[in-house]
N, CA, C and O atoms as a Tinker XYZ file with bonds, in Angstrom:
   232  protein
     1  N     -8.605000    5.535000   12.795000    73     2
     2  CA    -8.571000    6.595000   11.866000    64     1     3
     3  C     -8.946000    5.543000   10.576000    63     2     4     5
     4  O     -8.552000    4.380000   10.491000    81     3
     5  N     -9.876000    6.313000    9.520000    73     3     6
     6  CA   -10.136000    5.921000    8.422000    64     5     7
     7  C     -9.831000    6.631000    7.408000    63     6     8     9
     8  O    -10.519000    7.626000    7.182000    81     7
     9  N     -8.788000    6.321000    6.592000    73     7    10
    10  CA    -8.199000    6.867000    5.456000    64     9    11
    11  C     -9.150000    6.848000    4.118000    63    10    12    13
    12  O     -9.389000    5.741000    3.635000    81    11
    13  N     -9.638000    7.874000    3.567000    73    11    14
    14  CA   -10.280000    7.748000    2.398000    64    13    15
    15  C     -9.677000    8.094000    0.998000    63    14    16    17
    16  O    -10.109000    7.734000   -0.097000    81    15
    17  N     -8.646000    8.827000    1.254000    73    15    18
    18  CA    -7.656000    9.098000    0.389000    64    17    19
    19  C     -6.301000    8.912000    0.395000    63    18    20    21
    20  O     -5.770000    9.250000    1.453000    81    19
    21  N     -5.445000    8.404000   -0.599000    73    19    22
    22  CA    -4.184000    7.959000   -0.386000    64    21    23
    23  C     -3.375000    8.972000    0.093000    63    22    24    25
    24  O     -2.372000    8.548000    0.667000    81    23
    25  N     -3.490000   10.198000    0.042000    73    23    26
    26  CA    -2.577000   11.065000    0.713000    64    25    27
    27  C     -2.698000   11.236000    2.209000    63    26    28    29
    28  O     -1.866000   11.881000    2.847000    81    27
    29  N     -4.038000   10.487000    2.914000    73    27    30
    30  CA    -4.212000   10.449000    4.149000    64    29    31
    31  C     -3.473000    9.299000    4.851000    63    30    32    33
    32  O     -3.565000    9.081000    6.059000    81    31
    33  N     -2.815000    8.662000    4.085000    73    31    34
    34  CA    -2.030000    7.293000    4.832000    64    33    35
    35  C     -1.029000    7.800000    5.190000    63    34    36    37
    36  O     -0.551000    7.085000    6.070000    81    35
    37  N     -0.344000    8.755000    4.984000    73    35    38
    38  CA     1.022000    9.326000    5.526000    64    37    39
    39  C      0.706000    9.368000    7.080000    63    38    40    41
    40  O      1.531000    8.908000    7.869000    81    39
    41  N     -0.481000    9.915000    7.518000    73    39    42
    42  CA    -0.554000   10.299000    8.758000    64    41    43
    43  C     -1.051000    9.222000    9.758000    63    42    44    45
    44  O     -1.454000    9.468000   10.895000    81    43
    45  N     -0.960000    7.845000    9.117000    73    43    46
    46  CA    -1.212000    6.569000   10.027000    64    45    47
    47  C      0.118000    6.255000   10.639000    63    46    48    49
    48  O      1.109000    6.072000    9.932000    81    47
    49  N      0.150000    6.187000   12.004000    73    47    50
    50  CA     1.207000    5.704000   12.728000    64    49    51
    51  C      1.162000    3.888000   12.620000    63    50    52    53
    52  O      0.170000    3.191000   12.835000    81    51
    53  N      2.363000    3.474000   12.276000    73    51    54
    54  CA     2.612000    1.883000   12.106000    64    53    55
    55  C      3.311000    1.201000   13.193000    63    54    56    57
    56  O      4.499000    1.522000   13.219000    81    55
    57  N      2.991000    0.414000   14.047000    73    55    58
    58  CA     3.713000   -0.168000   15.123000    64    57    59
    59  C      4.153000   -1.586000   14.645000    63    58    60    61
    60  O      3.303000   -2.468000   14.520000    81    59
    61  N      5.549000   -1.835000   14.359000    73    59    62
    62  CA     5.650000   -3.184000   14.043000    64    61    63
    63  C      5.393000   -4.295000   14.860000    63    62    64    65
    64  O      5.804000   -4.308000   16.020000    81    63
    65  N      4.721000   -5.283000   14.354000    73    63    66
    66  CA     4.458000   -6.726000   15.193000    64    65    67
    67  C      5.478000   -7.704000   14.710000    63    66    68    69
    68  O      5.755000   -8.054000   13.563000    81    67
    69  N      5.995000   -8.080000   15.931000    73    67    70
    70  CA     6.737000   -9.231000   15.765000    64    69    71
    71  C      7.963000   -9.139000   14.703000    63    70    72    73
    72  O      8.334000  -10.005000   13.911000    81    71
    73  N      8.449000   -7.918000   14.905000    73    71    74
    74  CA     9.552000   -7.319000   13.891000    64    73    75
    75  C      9.291000   -7.522000   12.264000    63    74    76    77
    76  O     10.189000   -7.676000   11.437000    81    75
    77  N      7.982000   -7.492000   12.007000    73    75    78
    78  CA     7.484000   -7.608000   10.448000    64    77    79
    79  C      7.854000   -6.303000    9.782000    63    78    80    81
    80  O      7.447000   -5.244000   10.260000    81    79
    81  N      8.546000   -6.331000    8.789000    73    79    82
    82  CA     8.599000   -5.126000    8.001000    64    81    83
    83  C      7.304000   -4.374000    7.704000    63    82    84    85
    84  O      6.293000   -5.043000    7.492000    81    83
    85  N      7.251000   -3.145000    7.672000    73    83    86
    86  CA     6.008000   -2.347000    7.542000    64    85    87
    87  C      6.370000   -1.231000    6.211000    63    86    88    89
    88  O      7.415000   -0.582000    6.226000    81    87
    89  N      5.504000   -1.131000    5.243000    73    87    90
    90  CA     5.902000   -0.519000    4.074000    64    89    91
    91  C      4.522000    0.371000    3.831000    63    90    92    93
    92  O      3.415000   -0.165000    3.773000    81    91
    93  N      4.707000    1.629000    3.714000    73    91    94
    94  CA     3.874000    2.702000    3.268000    64    93    95
    95  C      2.964000    2.531000    2.035000    63    94    96    97
    96  O      3.633000    2.753000    1.026000    81    95
    97  N      1.878000    2.266000    1.786000    73    95    98
    98  CA     1.504000    2.043000    0.611000    64    97    99
    99  C      1.680000    3.161000   -0.734000    63    98   100   101
   100  O      1.877000    3.020000   -1.940000    81    99
   101  N      1.504000    4.266000    0.135000    73    99   102
   102  CA     1.721000    5.560000   -0.869000    64   101   103
   103  C      3.008000    5.568000   -1.345000    63   102   104   105
   104  O      3.256000    5.813000   -2.526000    81   103
   105  N      3.940000    5.293000   -0.436000    73   103   106
   106  CA     5.471000    5.147000   -0.892000    64   105   107
   107  C      5.724000    4.161000   -1.803000    63   106   108   109
   108  O      6.658000    4.365000   -2.579000    81   107
   109  N      4.994000    2.943000   -1.909000    73   107   110
   110  CA     5.015000    2.007000   -3.060000    64   109   111
   111  C      4.612000    2.420000   -4.374000    63   110   112   113
   112  O      5.179000    2.108000   -5.421000    81   111
   113  N      3.476000    3.225000   -4.235000    73   111   114
   114  CA     2.795000    3.895000   -5.298000    64   113   115
   115  C      3.417000    5.070000   -5.772000    63   114   116   117
   116  O      3.004000    5.592000   -6.808000    81   115
   117  N      4.370000    5.555000   -5.131000    73   115   118
   118  CA     5.125000    6.917000   -5.285000    64   117   119
   119  C      4.176000    8.067000   -5.329000    63   118   120   121
   120  O      4.375000    9.009000   -6.097000    81   119
   121  N      3.140000    8.017000   -4.520000    73   119   122
   122  CA     1.924000    9.093000   -4.490000    64   121   123
   123  C      1.082000    8.777000   -5.399000    63   122   124   125
   124  O      0.315000    9.705000   -5.655000    81   123
   125  N      0.884000    7.681000   -6.093000    73   123   126
   126  CA    -0.114000    7.524000   -7.218000    64   125   127
   127  C     -1.114000    6.544000   -6.632000    63   126   128   129
   128  O     -1.289000    6.585000   -5.414000    81   127
   129  N     -1.753000    5.715000   -7.324000    73   127   130
   130  CA    -2.647000    4.584000   -6.618000    64   129   131
   131  C     -2.291000    3.317000   -7.191000    63   130   132   133
   132  O     -3.024000    2.381000   -6.871000    81   131
   133  N     -1.195000    3.036000   -8.075000    73   131   134
   134  CA    -0.936000    1.889000   -8.314000    64   133   135
   135  C      0.799000    1.447000   -8.361000    63   134   136   137
   136  O      1.695000    2.209000   -8.727000    81   135
   137  N      0.926000    0.442000   -8.029000    73   135   138
   138  CA     2.452000   -0.159000   -8.313000    64   137   139
   139  C      2.286000   -1.727000   -8.699000    63   138   140   141
   140  O      1.307000   -2.419000   -8.420000    81   139
   141  N      3.244000   -2.069000   -9.276000    73   139   142
   142  CA     3.717000   -3.530000   -9.601000    64   141   143
   143  C      4.663000   -3.995000   -8.480000    63   142   144   145
   144  O      5.546000   -3.339000   -7.929000    81   143
   145  N      4.276000   -5.309000   -8.253000    73   143   146
   146  CA     5.036000   -5.996000   -7.107000    64   145   147
   147  C      5.415000   -7.424000   -7.942000    63   146   148   149
   148  O      4.665000   -8.191000   -8.546000    81   147
   149  N      6.788000   -7.468000   -7.747000    73   147   150
   150  CA     7.206000   -8.809000   -8.560000    64   149   151
   151  C      7.691000   -9.861000   -7.511000    63   150   152   153
   152  O      8.478000   -9.524000   -6.627000    81   151
   153  N      7.235000  -11.087000   -7.611000    73   151   154
   154  CA     7.593000  -12.337000   -6.798000    64   153   155
   155  C      7.756000  -13.430000   -7.561000    63   154   156   157
   156  O      6.798000  -13.833000   -8.220000    81   155
   157  N      8.947000  -14.068000   -7.599000    73   155   158
   158  CA     9.402000  -15.253000   -8.405000    64   157   159
   159  C      8.909000  -14.987000   -9.838000    63   158   160   161
   160  O      8.195000  -15.833000  -10.376000    81   159
   161  N      9.260000  -13.827000  -10.504000    73   159   162
   162  CA     9.020000  -13.755000  -11.792000    64   161   163
   163  C      7.480000  -13.611000  -12.314000    63   162   164   165
   164  O      7.131000  -13.771000  -13.484000    81   163
   165  N      6.645000  -13.287000  -11.246000    73   163   166
   166  CA     5.165000  -13.173000  -11.456000    64   165   167
   167  C      5.029000  -11.642000  -10.967000    63   166   168   169
   168  O      5.538000  -11.089000   -9.992000    81   167
   169  N      4.139000  -11.123000  -12.012000    73   167   170
   170  CA     3.999000   -9.524000  -11.709000    64   169   171
   171  C      2.618000   -9.473000  -11.250000    63   170   172   173
   172  O      1.713000  -10.044000  -11.859000    81   171
   173  N      2.388000   -8.585000   -9.851000    73   171   174
   174  CA     1.148000   -8.315000   -9.338000    64   173   175
   175  C      1.046000   -7.031000   -9.319000    63   174   176   177
   176  O      2.060000   -6.333000   -9.313000    81   175
   177  N     -0.367000   -6.430000   -9.306000    73   175   178
   178  CA    -0.647000   -5.334000   -9.218000    64   177   179
   179  C     -1.368000   -4.707000   -7.983000    63   178   180   181
   180  O     -2.381000   -5.208000   -7.497000    81   179
   181  N     -0.828000   -3.680000   -7.554000    73   179   182
   182  CA    -1.129000   -3.104000   -6.071000    64   181   183
   183  C     -1.946000   -1.963000   -6.452000    63   182   184   185
   184  O     -1.501000   -1.170000   -7.282000    81   183
   185  N     -3.234000   -1.777000   -5.871000    73   183   186
   186  CA    -4.079000   -0.755000   -6.091000    64   185   187
   187  C     -4.807000   -0.365000   -4.993000    63   186   188   189
   188  O     -5.509000   -1.112000   -4.311000    81   187
   189  N     -4.608000    0.982000   -4.805000    73   187   190
   190  CA    -5.192000    1.756000   -3.648000    64   189   191
   191  C     -6.712000    2.395000   -4.300000    63   190   192   193
   192  O     -6.655000    3.245000   -5.189000    81   191
   193  N     -7.763000    2.010000   -3.887000    73   191   194
   194  CA    -8.967000    2.316000   -4.062000    64   193   195
   195  C     -9.445000    3.853000   -3.643000    63   194   196   197
   196  O     -8.778000    4.481000   -2.821000    81   195
   197  N    -10.571000    4.395000   -4.219000    73   195   198
   198  CA   -10.711000    5.719000   -3.702000    64   197   199
   199  C    -11.304000    5.402000   -2.233000    63   198   200   201
   200  O    -11.204000    6.334000   -1.436000    81   199
   201  N    -11.804000    4.419000   -1.847000    73   199   202
   202  CA   -12.204000    4.167000   -0.402000    64   201   203
   203  C    -11.125000    3.733000    0.421000    63   202   204   205
   204  O    -11.325000    3.212000    1.518000    81   203
   205  N     -9.821000    3.953000   -0.127000    73   203   206
   206  CA    -8.635000    3.850000    0.971000    64   205   207
   207  C     -8.399000    2.323000    1.184000    63   206   208   209
   208  O     -7.712000    1.948000    2.134000    81   207
   209  N     -8.974000    1.415000    0.289000    73   207   210
   210  CA    -8.672000   -0.137000    0.580000    64   209   211
   211  C     -7.511000   -0.561000   -0.139000    63   210   212   213
   212  O     -6.978000    0.255000   -0.891000    81   211
   213  N     -7.075000   -1.618000   -0.035000    73   211   214
   214  CA    -5.689000   -2.128000   -1.121000    64   213   215
   215  C     -6.302000   -3.409000   -1.736000    63   214   216   217
   216  O     -6.983000   -4.247000   -1.144000    81   215
   217  N     -5.944000   -3.401000   -2.990000    73   215   218
   218  CA    -6.120000   -4.477000   -3.741000    64   217   219
   219  C     -5.082000   -5.143000   -4.460000    63   218   220   221
   220  O     -4.521000   -4.451000   -5.310000    81   219
   221  N     -4.708000   -6.272000   -4.329000    73   219   222
   222  CA    -3.498000   -6.865000   -4.844000    64   221   223
   223  C     -4.038000   -8.060000   -6.057000    63   222   224   225
   224  O     -4.737000   -9.008000   -5.699000    81   223
   225  N     -3.715000   -7.918000   -7.180000    73   223   226
   226  CA    -4.130000   -8.820000   -8.170000    64   225   227
   227  C     -2.928000   -9.394000   -8.950000    63   226   228   229
   228  O     -1.824000   -8.851000   -8.954000    81   227
   229  N     -3.200000  -10.441000   -9.557000    73   227   230
   230  CA    -2.131000  -11.243000  -10.303000    64   229   231
   231  C     -2.387000  -10.700000  -11.712000    63   230   232
   232  O     -1.712000  -11.101000  -12.660000    81   231
């Protein structure tokens, strides 16, 4: 399945691999297309593109 809009991501089933945590990108962005992620006091921007791809930038 290829998602083309963020709303379609909720239909994707995720099977955890090696007990790694799985996070829904639309939940992280609260239904929008961007979210900020903080790691060690550094702020990163997570963006969902119109093509349904994820981009993470510092």
